Residue frames relative to the residue before (quaternion, step in Angstrom):
aa qw qx qy qz dx dy dz
X 1.0000 0.0000 0.0000 0.0000 0.00 0.00 0.00
X 0.3754 -0.7092 0.5495 0.2328 3.57 -0.88 0.95
X 0.1121 0.8020 -0.5727 0.1270 3.58 -0.66 1.08
X 0.0070 -0.7921 0.6085 -0.0463 3.54 -1.00 0.88
X 0.2104 -0.7463 0.6190 0.1247 3.57 -0.96 0.94
X 0.0446 -0.7980 0.6009 0.0111 3.60 -0.93 0.88
X 0.2981 -0.7558 0.5651 0.1437 3.55 -1.16 0.72
X 0.0027 -0.8053 0.5910 -0.0472 3.59 -0.92 0.92
X 0.6626 -0.4458 0.3872 0.4608 3.55 -1.32 -0.07
X 0.4602 -0.6749 0.4927 0.2999 3.59 -1.22 0.32
X 0.1383 0.7384 -0.6522 0.1017 3.53 -1.03 0.97
X 0.5285 -0.5984 0.4725 0.3733 3.56 -1.25 0.10
X 0.8322 0.2523 -0.0831 0.4868 3.59 0.76 -1.09
X 0.1723 -0.8080 0.5403 0.1599 3.63 1.04 -0.66
X 0.5129 0.6047 -0.4552 0.4051 3.58 0.87 0.97
X 0.7300 -0.3476 0.1989 0.5538 3.53 1.11 0.72
X 0.5094 -0.6405 0.4778 0.3193 3.56 -1.07 0.71
X 0.0798 0.7772 -0.6195 0.0757 3.56 -1.05 0.79
X 0.7703 -0.3767 0.2399 0.4551 3.58 -1.26 -0.10
X 0.7531 0.3904 -0.1963 0.4918 3.59 1.19 -0.50
X 0.7925 0.2202 -0.0980 0.5602 3.62 1.19 -0.24
X 0.0620 0.7990 -0.5898 0.0992 3.56 -0.53 1.23
X 0.5110 -0.6498 0.4591 0.3253 3.62 -1.06 0.65
X 0.0009 0.7759 -0.6308 0.0098 3.56 -1.11 0.77
X 0.8288 0.2531 -0.1695 0.4694 3.56 -1.35 0.25
X 0.4355 0.6877 -0.4728 0.3374 3.55 0.87 0.97
X 0.5768 -0.6153 0.3763 0.3835 3.58 1.18 0.36
X 0.8242 -0.2532 0.1737 0.4758 3.54 -1.25 -0.50
X 0.5953 0.5842 -0.3772 0.4026 3.60 1.08 -0.65
X 0.6866 0.4614 -0.2847 0.4843 3.58 0.88 -0.91
X 0.6197 0.5411 -0.3489 0.4489 3.58 1.02 -0.74
X 0.7044 0.4529 -0.2592 0.4811 3.57 1.06 -0.77
X 0.8140 0.3040 -0.1209 0.4799 3.59 0.85 -1.00
X 0.2748 -0.8012 0.4991 0.1829 3.61 1.20 -0.30
X 0.8531 -0.0882 0.0892 0.5064 3.54 -0.90 -1.01
X 0.6372 0.5246 -0.3384 0.4520 3.60 1.22 -0.23
X 0.3128 0.7588 -0.5136 0.2501 3.60 1.22 0.25
X 0.5275 -0.7106 0.3798 0.2692 3.53 -0.86 1.02
X 0.7000 0.4729 -0.2878 0.4512 3.62 1.15 -0.35
X 0.4193 0.7357 -0.4570 0.2722 3.61 1.19 0.23
X 0.7257 0.3944 -0.2406 0.5099 3.63 1.23 -0.22
X 0.2772 0.8220 -0.4689 0.1663 3.59 1.19 0.43
X 0.7621 0.2726 -0.1855 0.5572 3.62 1.20 -0.32
X 0.3792 0.7079 -0.4950 0.3317 3.56 1.11 0.76
X 0.3083 -0.7546 0.5410 0.2070 3.64 -0.55 1.06
X 0.1422 -0.8063 0.5736 0.0257 3.55 -0.89 1.00
X 0.8310 0.2208 -0.1621 0.4842 3.54 -0.96 0.88
X 0.4830 -0.6438 0.5204 0.2853 3.53 -1.37 -0.22
X 0.6997 -0.4930 0.3154 0.4099 3.56 -1.26 0.29
X 0.7078 0.4288 -0.2755 0.4891 3.61 1.13 -0.45
X 0.4142 0.7205 -0.4628 0.3084 3.60 1.26 0.22
X 0.1111 -0.7418 0.6568 0.0777 3.54 -1.21 0.68
X 0.0429 -0.8218 0.5673 -0.0298 3.59 -0.60 1.14
X 0.1695 -0.7910 0.5796 0.0979 3.62 -0.44 1.17
X 0.1654 -0.7753 0.6044 0.0795 3.59 -0.93 0.92
X 0.2485 -0.7590 0.5865 0.1348 3.56 -0.83 1.04
X 0.2105 -0.8091 0.5405 0.0939 3.59 -0.51 1.19
X 0.7197 -0.4946 0.2881 0.3929 3.54 -1.28 0.42
X 0.7206 0.4357 -0.2556 0.4749 3.59 1.05 -0.67
X 0.6407 -0.5384 0.3208 0.4435 3.59 1.28 0.21
X 0.5128 0.6391 -0.4230 0.3870 3.59 1.25 -0.23
X 0.2381 -0.7423 0.6072 0.1538 3.56 -1.16 0.68
X 0.1225 -0.7667 0.6284 0.0471 3.55 -0.82 1.05
X 0.1581 -0.8119 0.5589 0.0588 3.58 -0.59 1.13
X 0.1136 -0.7924 0.5989 0.0244 3.55 -0.73 1.14
X 0.1928 -0.7966 0.5680 0.0756 3.56 -1.06 0.77
X 0.7503 0.3894 -0.2990 0.4428 3.53 -1.22 0.61
X 0.6589 -0.4579 0.3952 0.4471 3.56 -1.32 0.04
X 0.1725 -0.8233 0.5400 0.0283 3.56 -0.91 0.99
X 0.1893 -0.6862 0.6697 0.2114 3.50 -1.46 0.14
X 0.1170 -0.7828 0.6101 0.0363 3.56 -0.96 0.94
X 0.1249 -0.8258 0.5494 0.0240 3.56 -0.61 1.17
X 0.2205 -0.7219 0.6410 0.1389 3.50 -1.26 0.67
X 0.0428 0.7586 -0.6491 0.0382 3.56 -0.86 1.02
X 0.4342 -0.7424 0.4520 0.2366 3.56 -0.60 1.17
X 0.2623 -0.7333 0.6074 0.1567 3.55 -1.05 0.88
X 0.6403 -0.4603 0.4172 0.4518 3.55 -1.31 0.03
X 0.2878 -0.7744 0.5438 0.1473 3.60 -1.17 0.51
X 0.5232 -0.6071 0.4981 0.3310 3.52 -1.28 0.51
X 0.7199 -0.4437 0.3038 0.4388 3.59 -1.27 0.11
X 0.7074 0.4297 -0.2692 0.4925 3.60 1.10 -0.59
X 0.6279 -0.5897 0.3175 0.3964 3.59 1.27 0.25
X 0.4688 0.6781 -0.4469 0.3474 3.61 1.26 0.05
X 0.4628 -0.6772 0.4830 0.3065 3.63 -0.84 0.88
X 0.3869 -0.7048 0.5436 0.2410 3.56 -0.97 0.84
X 0.5446 -0.5939 0.4744 0.3544 3.53 -1.23 0.47
X 0.4606 -0.6575 0.5214 0.2891 3.54 -1.21 0.54
X 0.3814 -0.7323 0.5211 0.2163 3.58 -0.85 0.97
X 0.2228 -0.8182 0.5184 0.1104 3.55 0.10 1.30
X 0.6236 0.5769 -0.3382 0.4049 3.56 1.08 -0.71
X 0.6114 0.5483 -0.3559 0.4459 3.60 1.25 -0.20
X 0.5199 0.6180 -0.4227 0.4113 3.57 1.27 -0.23
X 0.5973 -0.5864 0.4148 0.3568 3.57 -0.99 0.85
X 0.8386 0.1218 -0.1527 0.5085 3.58 -0.97 1.04
X 0.6451 0.4908 -0.3402 0.4768 3.63 1.18 0.42
X 0.2210 0.8370 -0.4835 0.1293 3.58 1.22 0.46
X 0.7222 0.4479 -0.2566 0.4604 3.61 1.06 -0.64
X 0.5599 0.6505 -0.3646 0.3611 3.60 1.28 -0.02
X 0.1752 0.8411 -0.4979 0.1184 3.59 0.98 0.80
X 0.7661 0.3230 -0.1855 0.5238 3.61 1.15 -0.50
X 0.4558 0.7035 -0.4414 0.3201 3.60 1.25 0.03
X 0.4344 -0.6648 0.5421 0.2748 3.56 -1.14 0.68
X 0.8000 -0.0062 0.0302 0.5992 3.57 1.15 -0.61
X 0.1865 -0.7092 0.6520 0.1927 3.51 -1.38 0.16
X 0.2496 -0.7853 0.5504 0.1341 3.57 -1.08 0.64
X 0.7762 0.3550 -0.2734 0.4436 3.53 -1.41 0.05
X 0.3649 0.7224 -0.4911 0.3221 3.56 0.99 0.94
X 0.3104 -0.6803 0.6235 0.2284 3.57 -1.10 0.70
X 0.0673 -0.7975 0.5995 -0.0021 3.57 -0.45 1.25
X 0.1491 -0.8029 0.5760 0.0369 3.57 -0.63 1.18
X 0.2293 -0.8008 0.5458 0.0907 3.57 -0.57 1.22
X 0.0915 -0.8053 0.5855 -0.0188 3.53 -0.84 1.10
X 0.0758 0.7813 -0.6174 0.0509 3.57 -1.19 0.55
X 0.4117 -0.7013 0.5313 0.2378 3.54 -1.22 0.56
X 0.3228 -0.7611 0.5378 0.1651 3.53 -0.54 1.24
X 0.5747 -0.5852 0.4289 0.3786 3.63 -1.00 0.71
X 0.7868 0.2911 -0.2417 0.4875 3.55 -0.84 1.04
X 0.6223 0.5294 -0.3487 0.4592 3.61 1.21 -0.36
X 0.4831 -0.6754 0.4839 0.2762 3.54 -1.20 0.59
X 0.7982 0.1401 -0.0615 0.5826 3.59 1.20 -0.42
X 0.5957 -0.5598 0.4183 0.3959 3.60 -1.22 0.31
X 0.1521 -0.7481 0.6328 0.1297 3.55 -1.33 0.33
X 0.5685 -0.5723 0.4583 0.3732 3.55 -1.28 0.26
X 0.1792 -0.8082 0.5559 0.0753 3.57 -0.80 1.04
X 0.7939 -0.1730 0.1191 0.5706 3.61 1.19 -0.36
X 0.1992 -0.7843 0.5738 0.1263 3.55 -1.29 -0.08
X 0.2996 -0.6747 0.6408 0.2108 3.50 -1.43 0.40
X 0.2109 -0.7374 0.6262 0.1401 3.59 -0.90 0.91
X 0.8500 0.1436 -0.0954 0.4978 3.60 -1.22 0.56
X 0.2707 0.8084 -0.4822 0.2018 3.58 1.05 0.77
X 0.3620 -0.6374 0.6261 0.2657 3.49 -1.43 0.37
X 0.0814 -0.7719 0.6297 0.0339 3.57 -0.91 0.97
X 0.2188 -0.8195 0.5251 0.0694 3.57 -0.68 1.16
X 0.5588 -0.6251 0.4396 0.3221 3.54 -1.14 0.71
X 0.7857 0.1515 -0.0468 0.5979 3.57 1.09 -0.74
X 0.6106 -0.5531 0.4133 0.3878 3.56 -1.28 0.24
X 0.2950 -0.7467 0.5763 0.1529 3.53 -1.10 0.81
X 0.2476 -0.6908 0.6525 0.1892 3.54 -1.19 0.68
X 0.0184 -0.8295 0.5543 -0.0660 3.55 -0.37 1.28
X 0.2835 -0.7062 0.6162 0.2027 3.56 -1.08 0.75
X 0.3391 -0.7932 0.4788 0.1631 3.54 -0.46 1.25
X 0.7380 -0.4486 0.2833 0.4169 3.57 -1.30 0.16
X 0.7205 0.3961 -0.2472 0.5127 3.59 1.14 -0.52
X 0.6193 -0.5582 0.3338 0.4399 3.58 1.29 0.24
X 0.4922 0.6795 -0.4212 0.3445 3.57 1.30 0.05
X 0.4580 -0.6635 0.5160 0.2892 3.57 -1.20 0.56
X 0.0705 -0.8001 0.5957 -0.0083 3.56 -0.77 1.10
X 0.1240 -0.7839 0.6081 0.0181 3.54 -1.14 0.71
X 0.3462 0.7487 -0.5071 0.2497 3.58 -0.58 1.04
X 0.2964 -0.7695 0.5415 0.1637 3.54 -1.32 0.11
X 0.7139 0.3080 -0.2498 0.5771 3.59 1.27 0.27
X 0.0035 0.8093 -0.5849 0.0544 3.59 -0.80 1.03
X 0.0784 0.7694 -0.6322 0.0461 3.55 -1.11 0.77
X 0.5603 -0.5515 0.4752 0.3950 3.54 -1.24 0.31
X 0.5666 -0.6381 0.4031 0.3306 3.56 -0.93 0.93
X 0.6269 0.5519 -0.3423 0.4304 3.60 1.07 -0.63
X 0.6958 0.4392 -0.2602 0.5052 3.59 1.27 -0.35
X 0.5866 0.5820 -0.3483 0.4426 3.58 1.28 0.29
X 0.0856 -0.7712 0.6300 0.0325 3.55 -1.06 0.86
X 0.0559 -0.7524 0.6558 0.0249 3.55 -1.00 0.96
X 0.3466 -0.7794 0.4883 0.1842 3.56 -0.50 1.20
X 0.4855 -0.5994 0.5348 0.3450 3.59 -1.11 0.59
X 0.6672 -0.5446 0.3200 0.3947 3.57 -1.11 0.61
X 0.6685 0.5136 -0.3187 0.4334 3.61 0.98 -0.74
X 0.6733 0.4772 -0.2929 0.4828 3.60 1.26 -0.33
X 0.5565 0.6105 -0.3905 0.4065 3.60 1.26 -0.07
X 0.3293 0.7746 -0.4604 0.2824 3.55 0.47 1.25
X 0.5347 0.6093 -0.4230 0.4048 3.60 1.24 0.09
X 0.3620 -0.7867 0.4671 0.1786 3.52 -0.36 1.30
X 0.1721 -0.7371 0.6452 0.1040 3.54 -1.23 0.70
X 0.3721 -0.7825 0.4686 0.1723 3.57 -0.87 0.97
X 0.3072 -0.7126 0.6056 0.1765 3.50 -1.40 0.41
X 0.5142 -0.6825 0.4258 0.2975 3.56 -0.78 1.07
X 0.6583 0.5404 -0.3195 0.4153 3.59 0.95 -0.84
X 0.7539 0.3669 -0.1951 0.5088 3.60 1.11 -0.67
X 0.8135 0.3096 -0.1120 0.4793 3.56 0.96 -0.91
X 0.5451 -0.6397 0.3936 0.3725 3.58 1.24 -0.14
X 0.7803 0.0310 -0.0688 0.6208 3.59 1.27 -0.13
X 0.5298 0.5993 -0.4728 0.3695 3.54 -1.26 0.46
X 0.7970 -0.2759 0.2123 0.4936 3.56 -1.26 -0.46
X 0.2375 -0.7161 0.6348 0.1666 3.53 -1.19 0.73
X 0.8014 -0.2189 0.1849 0.5250 3.57 -0.87 -0.94
X 0.6274 0.5487 -0.3264 0.4459 3.58 1.20 -0.49
X 0.4964 -0.6342 0.5043 0.3115 3.55 -1.31 0.37
X 0.6660 0.4454 -0.2972 0.5194 3.58 1.30 0.18
X 0.0332 -0.7585 0.6500 0.0311 3.56 -1.03 0.83
X 0.2917 -0.8040 0.5023 0.1275 3.55 -0.56 1.22
X 0.3501 -0.7861 0.4577 0.2235 3.58 1.33 0.04
X 0.2618 0.7694 -0.5334 0.2345 3.57 0.96 0.88
X 0.5023 -0.6942 0.4341 0.2781 3.55 -0.90 0.94
X 0.5156 0.6389 -0.4235 0.3829 3.59 1.25 -0.27
X 0.5842 0.6025 -0.3736 0.3951 3.59 1.15 -0.55
X 0.7763 -0.1676 0.1546 0.5877 3.57 0.99 -0.85
X 0.5517 -0.6014 0.4545 0.3568 3.62 -1.10 0.58
X 0.6072 0.5862 -0.3474 0.4086 3.59 1.21 -0.47
X 0.5247 0.6737 -0.4083 0.3227 3.60 1.19 -0.50
X 0.6507 0.5482 -0.3318 0.4075 3.60 0.82 -0.97
X 0.7010 0.4633 -0.2759 0.4666 3.59 0.79 -0.97
X 0.6398 0.5313 -0.3257 0.4498 3.58 1.01 -0.81
X 0.6860 0.4848 -0.2892 0.4592 3.58 0.84 -1.00
X 0.6405 0.5215 -0.3303 0.4569 3.60 0.94 -0.82
X 0.6453 0.5190 -0.3178 0.4617 3.59 1.02 -0.79
X 0.6635 0.4967 -0.3094 0.4663 3.59 0.93 -0.87
X 0.6495 0.5102 -0.3278 0.4586 3.61 0.91 -0.84
X 0.6282 0.5236 -0.3335 0.4690 3.62 1.01 -0.74
X 0.6538 0.5090 -0.3149 0.4629 3.59 0.97 -0.84
X 0.6459 0.5096 -0.3184 0.4708 3.58 1.01 -0.82
X 0.6621 0.5082 -0.3075 0.4569 3.59 0.90 -0.91
X 0.7344 0.4370 -0.2297 0.4657 3.58 1.03 -0.81
X 0.4951 0.6982 -0.4275 0.2909 3.61 1.21 -0.32
X 0.0236 -0.8059 0.5903 -0.0384 3.57 -0.81 1.09
X 0.4627 0.7119 -0.4246 0.3143 3.60 1.27 0.15
X 0.7504 -0.3744 0.2908 0.4607 3.54 -1.33 -0.17
X 0.1833 -0.7396 0.6405 0.0952 3.50 -1.27 0.65
X 0.4063 -0.7386 0.4788 0.2451 3.60 -0.58 1.12
X 0.5187 0.6181 -0.4247 0.4105 3.61 1.22 -0.19
X 0.6543 0.5006 -0.3014 0.4801 3.59 1.25 -0.40
X 0.7114 0.3938 -0.2318 0.5340 3.58 1.30 0.03
X 0.2627 -0.7230 0.6104 0.1886 3.52 -1.36 0.24
X 0.3840 -0.6755 0.5755 0.2550 3.52 -1.29 0.43
X 0.3532 -0.7117 0.5625 0.2287 3.56 -0.80 1.00
X 0.3136 -0.7849 0.5076 0.1671 3.57 -0.50 1.18
X 0.5953 0.5638 -0.3663 0.4400 3.58 1.27 -0.09
X 0.8364 0.1219 -0.0378 0.5330 3.61 0.87 -0.94
X 0.5228 -0.6717 0.3992 0.3409 3.60 1.24 -0.15
X 0.4512 0.6917 -0.4556 0.3322 3.60 1.23 0.16
X 0.4297 -0.6533 0.5588 0.2763 3.54 -1.34 0.43
X 0.0543 -0.8178 0.5715 -0.0414 3.56 -0.67 1.17
X 0.4808 -0.6661 0.4749 0.3157 3.64 -0.81 0.89
X 0.5272 -0.6177 0.4768 0.3365 3.57 -1.07 0.73
X 0.7178 0.3997 -0.3190 0.4725 3.56 -1.01 0.81
X 0.6038 0.5148 -0.3569 0.4929 3.58 1.26 -0.34
X 0.3957 -0.7774 0.4430 0.2068 3.56 -0.67 1.08
X 0.8029 0.1573 -0.0727 0.5704 3.60 1.07 -0.68
X 0.5294 -0.6205 0.4814 0.3209 3.56 -1.10 0.77
X 0.3734 -0.7533 0.4914 0.2274 3.61 -0.74 1.00
X 0.6105 0.5475 -0.3562 0.4480 3.61 1.27 -0.10
X 0.8376 0.1324 -0.0373 0.5288 3.58 0.84 -0.95
X 0.5021 -0.6888 0.4032 0.3331 3.59 1.26 -0.16
X 0.4317 0.7099 -0.4660 0.3043 3.60 1.25 0.04
X 0.5448 -0.6231 0.4605 0.3207 3.55 -1.14 0.71
X 0.2871 -0.7996 0.5113 0.1296 3.59 -0.89 0.96
X 0.3587 -0.7872 0.4634 0.1921 3.61 1.27 0.13
X 0.0792 0.8418 -0.5300 0.0647 3.58 0.75 1.00
X 0.7317 0.3929 -0.2299 0.5074 3.59 1.21 -0.42
X 0.7076 0.4032 -0.2645 0.5165 3.59 1.16 0.43
X 0.0918 -0.7560 0.6439 0.0738 3.52 -1.31 0.45
X 0.0294 0.8143 -0.5788 0.0312 3.58 -1.08 0.59
X 0.0806 -0.7609 0.6382 0.0853 3.50 -1.38 0.12
X 0.2420 -0.7708 0.5741 0.1334 3.58 -1.21 0.48
X 0.1939 -0.7763 0.5942 0.0818 3.54 -1.19 0.65
X 0.2962 -0.7279 0.5955 0.1666 3.56 -0.88 1.02
X 0.0964 -0.8368 0.5385 0.0208 3.60 -0.47 1.18
X 0.4354 -0.7477 0.4318 0.2549 3.58 1.26 0.20
X 0.7485 -0.3003 0.2771 0.5223 3.56 -1.04 -0.83
X 0.0202 -0.8332 0.5483 -0.0686 3.54 -0.26 1.32
X 0.4005 -0.7128 0.5220 0.2431 3.57 -0.83 0.97
X 0.6801 -0.5205 0.3218 0.4036 3.56 -1.22 0.37
X 0.6412 0.5316 -0.3403 0.4365 3.62 0.94 -0.77
X 0.6631 0.4622 -0.3223 0.4927 3.65 0.89 -0.76
X 0.5801 0.5694 -0.3637 0.4550 3.58 1.15 -0.65
X 0.6598 0.4896 -0.2970 0.4865 3.58 0.96 -0.86
X 0.6260 0.5464 -0.3423 0.4387 3.58 1.02 -0.78
X 0.6348 0.5141 -0.3284 0.4742 3.59 1.00 -0.80
X 0.6457 0.5194 -0.3155 0.4623 3.56 0.96 -0.88
X 0.6767 0.4885 -0.3001 0.4619 3.60 0.89 -0.90
X 0.6090 0.5537 -0.3490 0.4480 3.58 1.07 -0.72
X 0.6983 0.4723 -0.2672 0.4668 3.55 1.01 -0.82
X 0.7942 0.3377 -0.1529 0.4815 3.59 1.04 -0.71
X 0.3665 -0.7509 0.4607 0.2993 3.59 1.29 -0.34
X 0.8500 0.0740 -0.0048 0.5216 3.61 0.53 -1.11
X 0.6518 -0.4917 0.3328 0.4719 3.59 1.18 0.31
X 0.4578 -0.6843 0.5055 0.2580 3.55 -1.32 0.20
X 0.4388 -0.6807 0.5114 0.2872 3.60 -0.77 0.94
X 0.8423 0.2084 -0.1783 0.4641 3.56 -1.13 0.82
X 0.6638 0.4029 -0.3323 0.5353 3.63 1.21 0.18
X 0.2089 -0.8079 0.5445 0.0841 3.55 -0.59 1.16
X 0.6526 -0.4793 0.4016 0.4280 3.53 -1.33 0.20
X 0.6097 0.5547 -0.3475 0.4470 3.59 1.10 -0.66
X 0.6207 0.5336 -0.3329 0.4683 3.58 1.04 -0.77
X 0.6782 0.4904 -0.2856 0.4669 3.55 0.95 -0.92
X 0.6050 0.5458 -0.3493 0.4626 3.58 1.07 -0.72
X 0.6656 0.5051 -0.3052 0.4569 3.58 0.92 -0.90
X 0.6432 0.5170 -0.3202 0.4653 3.58 1.04 -0.76
X 0.7403 0.4362 -0.2206 0.4615 3.54 0.88 -1.01
X 0.4852 0.7045 -0.4280 0.2916 3.61 1.16 -0.54
X 0.8539 0.1016 -0.1290 0.4939 3.55 -0.97 1.01
X 0.3963 0.7137 -0.4936 0.2999 3.62 1.19 0.21
X 0.2440 -0.7818 0.5629 0.1117 3.53 -0.95 0.96
X 0.7934 0.1656 -0.0208 0.5854 3.52 1.24 -0.41
X 0.0681 -0.8065 0.5871 0.0131 3.58 -1.01 0.76
X 0.0253 0.7728 -0.6338 0.0190 3.56 -1.07 0.77
X 0.1717 -0.7829 0.5905 0.0944 3.55 -1.18 0.54
X 0.0694 -0.7700 0.6322 0.0523 3.54 -1.22 0.56
X 0.1693 -0.7786 0.6015 0.0578 3.52 -1.14 0.75
X 0.0367 -0.8067 0.5898 0.0011 3.56 -0.90 0.91
X 0.1093 -0.7672 0.6292 0.0595 3.55 -1.12 0.74
X 0.0146 0.8148 -0.5778 0.0448 3.57 -0.70 1.07
X 0.0744 -0.7676 0.6294 0.0959 3.52 -1.31 0.23
X 0.5729 0.5677 -0.4344 0.4009 3.54 -1.14 0.62
X 0.7856 -0.3684 0.2342 0.4384 3.55 -1.36 -0.07
X 0.7846 0.1874 -0.1102 0.5807 3.61 1.06 -0.67
X 0.0393 0.8692 -0.4912 0.0395 3.54 1.02 0.91
X 0.7026 0.4710 -0.2830 0.4520 3.59 0.80 -1.00
X 0.6439 0.5167 -0.3275 0.4595 3.59 0.98 -0.80
X 0.6537 0.5117 -0.3108 0.4630 3.58 0.90 -0.93
X 0.6661 0.5049 -0.2993 0.4602 3.57 0.91 -0.97
X 0.6697 0.5028 -0.2989 0.4575 3.59 0.96 -0.87
X 0.6631 0.5055 -0.3111 0.4562 3.59 0.91 -0.88
X 0.6839 0.4754 -0.3002 0.4649 3.57 0.90 -0.87
X 0.6272 0.5252 -0.3343 0.4680 3.59 1.03 -0.78
X 0.6642 0.4957 -0.3063 0.4683 3.59 0.95 -0.86
X 0.6121 0.5499 -0.3451 0.4515 3.57 1.05 -0.73
X 0.6758 0.4676 -0.2874 0.4920 3.57 0.97 -0.84
X 0.6191 0.5490 -0.3463 0.4420 3.57 1.04 -0.75
X 0.6673 0.5207 -0.2983 0.4411 3.59 1.01 -0.82
X 0.5806 0.5485 -0.3924 0.4562 3.61 1.23 -0.16
X 0.6861 0.4465 -0.2689 0.5076 3.59 1.30 -0.30
X 0.8216 0.0303 0.0368 0.5680 3.56 0.80 -1.00
X 0.1397 -0.8179 0.5558 0.0505 3.58 -0.92 0.87
X 0.7114 0.4138 -0.2579 0.5061 3.60 1.24 -0.02
X 0.1241 0.8374 -0.5199 0.1144 3.56 0.97 0.88
X 0.2670 -0.7661 0.5632 0.1570 3.58 -0.88 0.94
X 0.8126 -0.0389 0.0334 0.5806 3.57 1.16 -0.46
X 0.1964 -0.7794 0.5890 0.0840 3.53 -1.23 0.61
X 0.2146 -0.6880 0.6699 0.1784 3.47 -1.28 0.59
X 0.0789 -0.8025 0.5912 -0.0135 3.57 -0.63 1.19
X 0.0285 -0.7984 0.6006 -0.0317 3.55 -0.69 1.14
X 0.1340 -0.7847 0.6040 0.0389 3.55 -0.74 1.13
X 0.0339 -0.8033 0.5946 -0.0077 3.57 -0.81 1.01
X 0.1045 0.7487 -0.6504 0.0742 3.55 -0.99 0.92
X 0.5980 -0.5068 0.4198 0.4575 3.56 -1.20 -0.08
X 0.7279 -0.4772 0.2698 0.4119 3.56 -1.23 0.43
X 0.6714 0.5182 -0.3059 0.4325 3.59 0.96 -0.82
X 0.7367 0.4461 -0.2323 0.4520 3.57 1.03 -0.77
X 0.5803 0.6206 -0.3731 0.3726 3.60 1.19 -0.35
X 0.2144 0.7587 -0.5963 0.1514 3.59 -0.78 1.02
X 0.6508 -0.5583 0.3585 0.3689 3.57 -1.21 0.56
X 0.6032 0.5696 -0.3616 0.4254 3.59 1.06 -0.68
X 0.6432 0.5183 -0.3149 0.4674 3.57 0.99 -0.87
X 0.6597 0.5119 -0.3106 0.4542 3.57 0.91 -0.91
X 0.6623 0.5067 -0.3061 0.4592 3.59 0.91 -0.91
X 0.6668 0.4968 -0.3041 0.4648 3.61 0.91 -0.87
X 0.6239 0.5390 -0.3340 0.4567 3.56 1.10 -0.68
X 0.6381 0.5066 -0.3251 0.4801 3.59 0.98 -0.82
X 0.6504 0.5115 -0.3194 0.4619 3.61 0.93 -0.82
X 0.6305 0.5350 -0.3310 0.4547 3.58 1.03 -0.76
X 0.6464 0.5113 -0.3146 0.4709 3.59 1.01 -0.81
X 0.6572 0.4971 -0.3166 0.4699 3.60 0.88 -0.86
X 0.6342 0.5332 -0.3326 0.4505 3.59 0.99 -0.79
X 0.6725 0.4923 -0.3008 0.4637 3.59 0.92 -0.88
X 0.6542 0.5192 -0.3085 0.4553 3.58 1.11 -0.66
X 0.3917 -0.7478 0.4582 0.2783 3.58 1.28 -0.23
X 0.8395 -0.1455 0.1222 0.5090 3.56 -1.10 -0.74
X 0.6329 0.5447 -0.3342 0.4371 3.58 1.06 -0.76
X 0.6328 0.5752 -0.3301 0.3997 3.58 1.15 -0.59
X 0.5400 0.6540 -0.3994 0.3482 3.57 1.19 -0.45
X 0.8000 0.2539 -0.1185 0.5306 3.58 0.93 -0.88
X 0.4192 0.7301 -0.4579 0.2855 3.59 1.25 0.09
X 0.4038 -0.6767 0.5579 0.2604 3.56 -1.07 0.78
X 0.0280 0.7940 -0.6051 0.0518 3.59 -0.69 1.08
X 0.1927 -0.7379 0.6379 0.1072 3.54 -0.78 1.08
X 0.1102 -0.8254 0.5536 0.0097 3.56 -0.60 1.14
X 0.0520 0.7944 -0.6029 0.0520 3.53 -0.89 0.96
X 0.1979 -0.7640 0.6033 0.1148 3.55 -1.22 0.49
X 0.0456 -0.7938 0.6065 0.0023 3.57 -0.99 0.85
X 0.4182 -0.6835 0.5414 0.2548 3.53 -1.25 0.56
X 0.0455 0.7725 -0.6316 0.0481 3.56 -0.93 0.89
X 0.1958 -0.8343 0.5078 0.0882 3.55 -0.13 1.27
X 0.4733 0.6106 -0.4693 0.4276 3.58 1.27 0.29
X 0.5996 0.5151 -0.3585 0.4966 3.58 1.26 -0.31
X 0.2471 -0.8166 0.5134 0.0923 3.53 -0.67 1.13
X 0.8634 0.1345 -0.0788 0.4798 3.53 -1.24 0.58
X 0.8055 -0.2564 0.2140 0.4896 3.55 -0.78 -1.10
X 0.3477 0.7347 -0.5100 0.2815 3.59 1.11 0.58
X 0.0133 -0.7719 0.6354 0.0182 3.56 -1.20 0.60
X 0.1703 -0.7641 0.6142 0.0995 3.57 -1.09 0.74
X 0.1046 -0.7859 0.6083 0.0361 3.55 -0.97 0.88
X 0.1064 -0.7672 0.6303 0.0539 3.56 -0.99 0.90
X 0.0804 -0.7760 0.6252 0.0235 3.56 -0.94 0.97
X 0.0258 -0.7700 0.6374 0.0129 3.58 -0.88 0.93
X 0.1583 -0.8241 0.5426 0.0372 3.55 -0.49 1.24
X 0.1584 -0.7589 0.6263 0.0822 3.54 -1.03 0.88
X 0.0990 -0.8134 0.5730 0.0181 3.57 -0.65 1.12
């Protein structure tokens, strides 16, 4: 059986840092990057069950993945100049001959982290039937967002344990004679210790037998912090909308020059936005000290509104003093209409609250026939 243990920062949900969930115990990386740590979204479901995501690999091969996905980032060791080292796939159990492979598949990846106050790491979740890549992939996500990671699995094959179930201890080689060393990867090879075989067999039995709650079946209400079952449209504690038909993510882009700002816009629109000129964009960006972007993907009767509201909600976890927004609505040619665009702008202003009343919003609409049926993608770029 192909099996790999990986170590990450500690969080409850791993769906991005927010007011209720921040990364801890991630070593120097978290101390340096805080909420921007790259592994904070390791259990964030992306896309829908009918999604098709082609991945272009380094050797020109295309790997096509289907369905909603989770994409994880686990830090590798680095060279002296800071370049990430490749992952030695051939060290994974039953992968001894994979010395030239870009990836291996059907791997049980077990995610571990040290909870604040604990003396040792515990297992927090796992990916079944995962793809593990030798190098990091730059992936364009379903909502047009930039993703970076080296482990991918279908969301239906992912389990994230509730905090009370995170009690299966993981060992450290320096203290216990086997387990994690200095790397964030433990290949669980029996050469390390005779105890490895029995330990791994016990963990696999526990995983196979697990029938408890899976946080992948729930959402975190970003308004009040309550746990809400997936499929429920409104939080029963505070009434906030739960966006069951939308997904989104946000990116902190810091101090961004105008040319990179245009590059982000072009990435989202491919051919530019009708009726929005470079002069309009200059006026929006002028004097901006800070830039952030959010991407939303929705489907259903109010796909664009849902996507816009959720994207704005994520954007507000990064920046709260936005002076202007670029809002881009994308649907297929049949679904694109002015009413949808207008309702989407109103949804963004509503989410922004009082600040949204006077906010400058440049609104554009583009056709993207890769979006099927009632899908809509929304891109928000905020200038602060």
